[in-house]
C-alpha positions as CSV (number, residue, x, y, z in Angstrom):
1,M,18.1,18.8,1.1
2,N,19.7,15.6,2.1
3,S,17.7,12.5,2.9
4,P,16.1,12.6,6.4
5,P,17.6,10.3,9.0
6,G,15.8,7.3,10.2
7,R,14.3,4.3,8.5
8,H,15.7,5.2,5.0
9,D,19.2,4.6,6.4
10,E,18.2,0.9,6.3
11,D,17.3,0.8,2.5
12,A,20.7,-0.8,1.6
13,S,20.1,-3.6,4.1
14,V,16.6,-4.2,2.8
15,I,18.0,-4.4,-0.8
16,A,20.8,-6.7,0.2
17,D,18.5,-9.0,2.2
18,S,16.0,-9.1,-0.7
19,L,18.6,-10.9,-2.8
20,T,17.8,-14.1,-0.8
21,R,14.4,-13.1,0.4
22,P,12.7,-11.3,-2.6
23,E,9.5,-10.5,-0.7
24,L,11.5,-8.1,1.5
25,F,11.8,-5.7,-1.4
26,G,8.2,-4.7,-0.9
27,E,9.4,-2.6,2.1
28,L,11.3,-0.4,-0.3
29,Y,8.1,0.2,-2.2
30,H,6.2,1.1,0.9
31,R,8.8,3.6,1.9
32,H,9.3,5.4,-1.4
33,A,6.4,4.7,-3.8
34,A,4.4,7.8,-2.8
35,V,7.2,10.2,-3.4
36,I,8.2,8.6,-6.7
37,H,4.5,8.7,-7.8
38,R,4.2,12.4,-6.8
39,Y,7.4,13.2,-8.8
40,A,6.2,11.4,-11.8
41,A,2.8,13.0,-11.6
42,R,4.4,16.5,-11.5
43,R,6.4,15.7,-14.6
44,L,3.9,13.7,-16.7
45,G,0.5,13.9,-15.1
46,E,-1.5,11.5,-13.0
47,D,-2.3,9.2,-15.9
48,A,1.3,8.3,-16.5
49,A,2.4,8.4,-12.8
50,E,1.0,4.9,-11.9
51,D,2.9,3.3,-14.8
52,I,6.2,5.2,-14.1
53,T,6.0,4.2,-10.4
54,A,5.3,0.6,-11.2
55,E,8.1,0.5,-13.8
56,T,10.5,2.2,-11.5
57,F,10.1,-0.4,-8.8
58,L,10.1,-3.3,-11.3
59,A,13.4,-2.0,-12.8
60,A,14.8,-1.5,-9.3
61,F,13.8,-5.1,-8.3
62,R,15.4,-6.5,-11.4
63,T,18.7,-4.6,-10.9
64,R,18.9,-4.7,-7.1
65,G,21.9,-7.1,-7.3
66,R,23.9,-4.2,-8.7
67,Y,22.9,-1.7,-6.0
68,D,25.8,-0.1,-4.2
69,V,25.1,-1.1,-0.6
70,S,27.5,1.5,0.7
71,R,24.7,4.0,-0.1
72,A,22.4,3.6,2.8
73,G,19.4,5.4,1.3
74,A,17.9,4.2,-2.0
75,R,16.0,7.4,-2.8
76,P,18.5,8.8,-5.3
77,W,18.7,5.5,-7.1
78,L,14.9,5.2,-7.4
79,Y,14.6,8.8,-8.6
80,G,17.3,8.1,-11.2
81,I,15.4,5.2,-12.5
82,A,12.2,7.2,-12.6
83,A,14.0,10.1,-14.4
84,N,15.3,7.7,-17.0
85,L,11.8,6.3,-17.6
86,I,10.3,9.8,-17.7
87,G,13.1,10.8,-20.2
88,K,11.7,8.2,-22.6
89,Q,8.5,10.1,-22.6
90,R,10.1,13.5,-23.1
91,R,7.7,14.5,-25.8
92,T,4.7,13.9,-23.5
93,E,6.4,16.0,-20.8
94,V,7.2,18.9,-23.1
95,R,3.7,18.8,-24.5
96,A,2.2,18.9,-21.0
97,L,4.5,21.8,-20.0
98,R,3.6,23.8,-23.1
99,A,-0.1,23.2,-22.4
100,L,0.4,24.5,-18.9
101,A,2.3,27.5,-20.3
102,R,-0.7,28.3,-22.4
103,T,-3.5,27.7,-19.8
104,G,-1.7,28.5,-16.6
105,H,-3.6,25.8,-14.8
106,D,-1.9,22.8,-13.2
107,P,-4.3,20.5,-11.4
108,V,-1.5,18.3,-10.1
109,A,0.2,21.3,-8.4
110,D,-3.1,22.3,-6.8
111,S,-3.1,19.0,-4.8
112,W,0.7,18.7,-4.4
113,T,1.4,22.2,-3.0
114,D,0.8,22.2,0.7
115,R,1.1,25.9,1.6
116,S,-1.7,28.4,0.7
117,D,0.7,31.3,0.3
118,S,2.6,29.3,-2.3
119,R,-0.6,28.9,-4.3
120,V,-1.1,32.6,-4.5
121,T,2.2,33.2,-6.2
122,A,1.8,30.1,-8.2
123,Q,-1.2,31.4,-10.1
124,A,0.9,34.2,-11.5
125,A,4.0,32.2,-12.3
126,Q,2.9,28.7,-13.3
127,G,2.4,29.4,-17.0
128,R,5.7,31.1,-17.5
129,L,7.6,28.6,-15.4
130,A,6.1,25.7,-17.4
131,G,7.2,27.4,-20.6
132,A,10.7,27.9,-19.2
133,L,10.9,24.2,-18.1
134,A,9.7,23.1,-21.5
135,G,12.6,25.0,-23.1
136,L,15.3,23.4,-21.0
137,S,17.3,20.4,-22.3
138,R,16.4,17.1,-20.8
139,G,19.6,17.0,-18.7
140,D,19.1,20.5,-17.3
141,R,15.4,19.8,-16.6
142,D,16.2,16.5,-14.8
143,V,18.8,18.2,-12.5
144,L,16.5,21.2,-11.7
145,L,13.5,19.1,-11.0
146,L,15.3,16.5,-9.0
147,V,16.5,19.3,-6.8
148,A,13.3,21.3,-6.7
149,W,10.6,18.6,-6.7
150,A,12.4,15.5,-5.4
151,D,14.3,17.6,-2.8
152,L,17.7,15.9,-3.6
153,G,21.0,17.4,-2.7
154,Y,23.8,17.8,-5.3
155,Q,25.5,14.6,-4.4
156,E,22.2,12.7,-4.5
157,V,21.4,14.1,-7.9
158,A,24.8,13.0,-9.1
159,E,24.1,9.5,-7.9
160,A,20.7,9.5,-9.4
161,L,21.8,10.5,-12.8
162,S,25.3,8.9,-12.7
163,I,27.0,12.2,-13.5
164,P,29.8,14.1,-11.6
165,V,28.7,16.6,-8.9
166,G,30.4,19.4,-11.0
167,T,28.0,18.6,-13.9
168,V,25.1,18.8,-11.5
169,R,26.3,22.2,-10.4
170,S,26.8,23.5,-14.0
171,R,23.5,22.2,-15.2
172,L,21.6,23.6,-12.2
173,H,23.2,27.0,-12.6
174,R,22.3,27.1,-16.3
175,A,18.8,25.9,-15.7
176,R,18.2,28.5,-12.9
177,R,19.6,31.2,-15.1
178,K,17.2,30.3,-18.0
179,V,14.2,29.9,-15.8
180,R,14.8,33.2,-13.9
181,L,15.3,35.0,-17.2
182,A,12.0,33.6,-18.5
183,L,10.2,34.6,-15.3
184,G,11.6,38.1,-15.1
185,D,13.0,37.4,-11.6
186,V,9.5,36.3,-10.3
187,D,9.7,33.9,-7.4
188,P,7.9,30.7,-8.6
189,T,6.9,29.3,-5.3
190,F,4.5,26.7,-6.7
191,V,7.2,24.1,-6.0
192,R,8.5,23.5,-2.5
193,D,11.6,25.7,-1.7
194,S,11.8,26.9,-5.3
195,A,12.9,30.3,-4.1
196,E,16.1,28.6,-3.1
197,V,16.3,26.2,-6.0
198,I,15.5,28.5,-8.9
199,G,15.8,32.0,-7.5
200,H,19.4,31.8,-6.1
201,G,22.6,30.1,-6.9
């Protein structure tokens, strides 16, 4: 679940160079905006995702001088900013999750999930999973969804949320336990690799 090798290894260089050539920061947007938008949409819906994405990159641009350039990939940093912005809309997120728990329909997941076999199980588990997510604390939900939906590893989540790796592990363990209990051990495969993220550990 670590960042894939390749062009993202150069994120730190782009950020550093953008301090003297601000227009270069646009490259970071081109590399990561789509995944940040998708993550925000999964948590708050399409209507809010555009704003969250724009605000994430604006905040990143404004604080780029404080970026730790020893971290080659900027993905955890960007997800951390997005998670903080989403946290400010916690009531909106919980309201959306509770609505999904009642109706069992998630139009965002329909377009985001890319495997048909995942969709089959999703129809049965979406409502209960949404209810379980709504019942988690913000900290536990942030950790779980950064692992499940943003595909970050433990160290990356720690960097994103500025918390120790041990805290990531304990929050993830607690969140998995609560979600599995709520689902009655059903495998909620409407998120990529959720069998690993939520079902084990």
